[in-house]
C-alpha positions as CSV (number, residue, x, y, z in Angstrom):
1,X,0.0,0.0,0.0
2,X,1.3,3.5,-0.9
3,X,0.8,6.4,1.5
4,X,1.7,10.0,0.8
5,X,2.0,13.3,2.6
6,X,0.9,16.3,0.4
7,X,3.0,19.3,-0.3
8,X,1.1,22.3,0.9
9,X,2.9,25.0,-1.2
10,X,2.5,26.0,-4.8
11,X,5.5,24.0,-5.8
12,X,3.8,20.7,-4.9
13,X,1.1,21.2,-7.5
14,X,3.3,22.8,-10.1
15,X,6.0,20.1,-10.0
16,X,3.7,17.2,-9.1
17,X,5.4,15.7,-6.0
18,X,4.6,14.6,-2.5
19,X,6.4,15.7,0.7
20,X,6.9,12.0,1.5
21,X,6.0,8.6,0.2
22,X,5.7,5.4,2.2
23,X,5.6,1.9,0.6
24,X,5.8,-0.9,3.1
25,X,8.4,0.0,5.7
26,X,10.3,2.3,3.4
27,X,9.8,6.1,3.5
28,X,11.4,8.7,1.2
29,X,11.0,12.4,2.2
30,X,11.5,14.8,-0.7
31,X,13.9,17.7,-0.6
32,X,12.5,20.0,2.1
33,X,13.3,23.7,2.7
34,X,12.4,26.4,5.1
35,X,10.1,28.2,2.6
36,X,7.2,30.3,3.9
37,X,4.4,32.1,2.2
38,X,6.6,35.2,1.7
39,X,10.0,33.6,1.1
40,X,12.4,31.8,3.3
41,X,11.8,31.6,7.0
42,X,14.9,32.7,9.0
43,X,16.5,34.6,6.0
44,X,20.3,34.5,6.2
45,X,20.4,31.9,9.1
46,X,21.4,28.5,7.8
47,X,21.2,26.8,11.2
48,X,17.7,28.1,11.9
49,X,16.6,27.1,8.4
50,X,18.0,23.6,9.1
51,X,16.1,23.3,12.3
52,X,12.9,24.2,10.5
53,X,13.6,21.7,7.7
54,X,14.2,18.9,10.2
55,X,11.0,19.7,12.0
56,X,9.1,19.5,8.7
57,X,10.8,16.2,7.9
58,X,9.9,14.9,11.4
59,X,6.3,16.0,10.9
60,X,6.0,14.2,7.5
61,X,7.5,11.0,9.0
62,X,5.0,11.2,11.9
63,X,2.1,11.4,9.4
64,X,3.4,8.1,7.9
65,X,3.8,6.3,11.3
66,X,7.6,6.9,11.6
67,X,9.9,9.2,13.5
68,X,13.3,10.9,13.0
69,X,14.8,7.9,14.8
70,X,13.9,5.8,11.8
71,X,16.0,7.9,9.3
72,X,18.8,5.9,7.7
73,X,20.0,8.5,5.2
74,X,19.9,12.3,4.7
75,X,21.0,14.2,1.7
76,X,21.9,17.8,2.5
77,X,22.1,20.5,-0.3
78,X,23.7,23.8,0.6
79,X,23.5,27.0,-1.4
80,X,26.9,28.0,0.1
81,X,29.5,25.5,1.4
82,X,30.6,28.0,4.1
83,X,27.3,27.2,5.9
84,X,28.2,23.6,6.5
85,X,29.2,24.0,10.1
86,X,25.9,25.8,11.0
87,X,23.9,23.2,9.2
88,X,26.0,20.4,10.7
89,X,25.3,21.7,14.2
90,X,21.5,21.6,13.7
91,X,21.7,18.2,11.9
92,X,23.9,16.8,14.7
93,X,21.6,18.1,17.4
94,X,18.8,15.9,15.8
95,X,20.7,13.0,14.5
96,X,23.8,12.8,16.8
97,X,22.7,9.5,18.4
98,X,21.0,8.2,15.3
99,X,23.9,8.8,12.9
100,X,22.3,8.2,9.5
101,X,24.4,7.9,6.4
102,X,24.7,11.5,5.2
103,X,25.7,13.3,2.0
104,X,26.4,17.0,2.3
105,X,27.2,19.0,-0.8
106,X,27.0,22.5,-2.3
107,X,24.1,22.6,-4.8
108,X,24.5,26.3,-5.6
109,X,21.1,27.8,-6.4
110,X,18.1,26.3,-4.7
111,X,14.5,26.9,-5.8
112,X,14.3,30.3,-4.2
113,X,17.1,32.9,-3.7
114,X,16.8,33.2,0.1
115,X,16.8,29.4,0.8
116,X,20.2,28.3,2.2
117,X,19.6,24.5,2.8
118,X,17.4,21.7,1.5
119,X,17.4,18.2,3.0
120,X,15.9,14.9,1.7
121,X,15.7,11.8,3.9
122,X,15.1,8.1,3.7
123,X,13.6,6.2,6.6
124,X,13.0,2.5,7.3
125,X,10.4,1.5,9.9
126,X,11.2,-1.7,11.6
């Protein structure tokens, strides 16, 4: 059975994607940013944007019967590599004991100019 979490912004309908998809015990969470109705939340603050992103990922996982503790992989995309330590602090605060496999890379431009970080995740529910 396939379960999805809807994207509640204009990009979801325009691009045609879900925030997260669960099939069996496998969950994939789409790239998630700290976008708000009027642009990025916490403009210029990569650490605060990361905390917002991880909270959104956690909420999507909860809707599908999982939790951040079920995450086995994250993929972190940065606008600027110099933000890696700020992003890493927020990521480490959430995943320090979980220690998922993680890829962190500079993507350059994200979908909106004021977004500094986007994170995608994969979870497995035991």
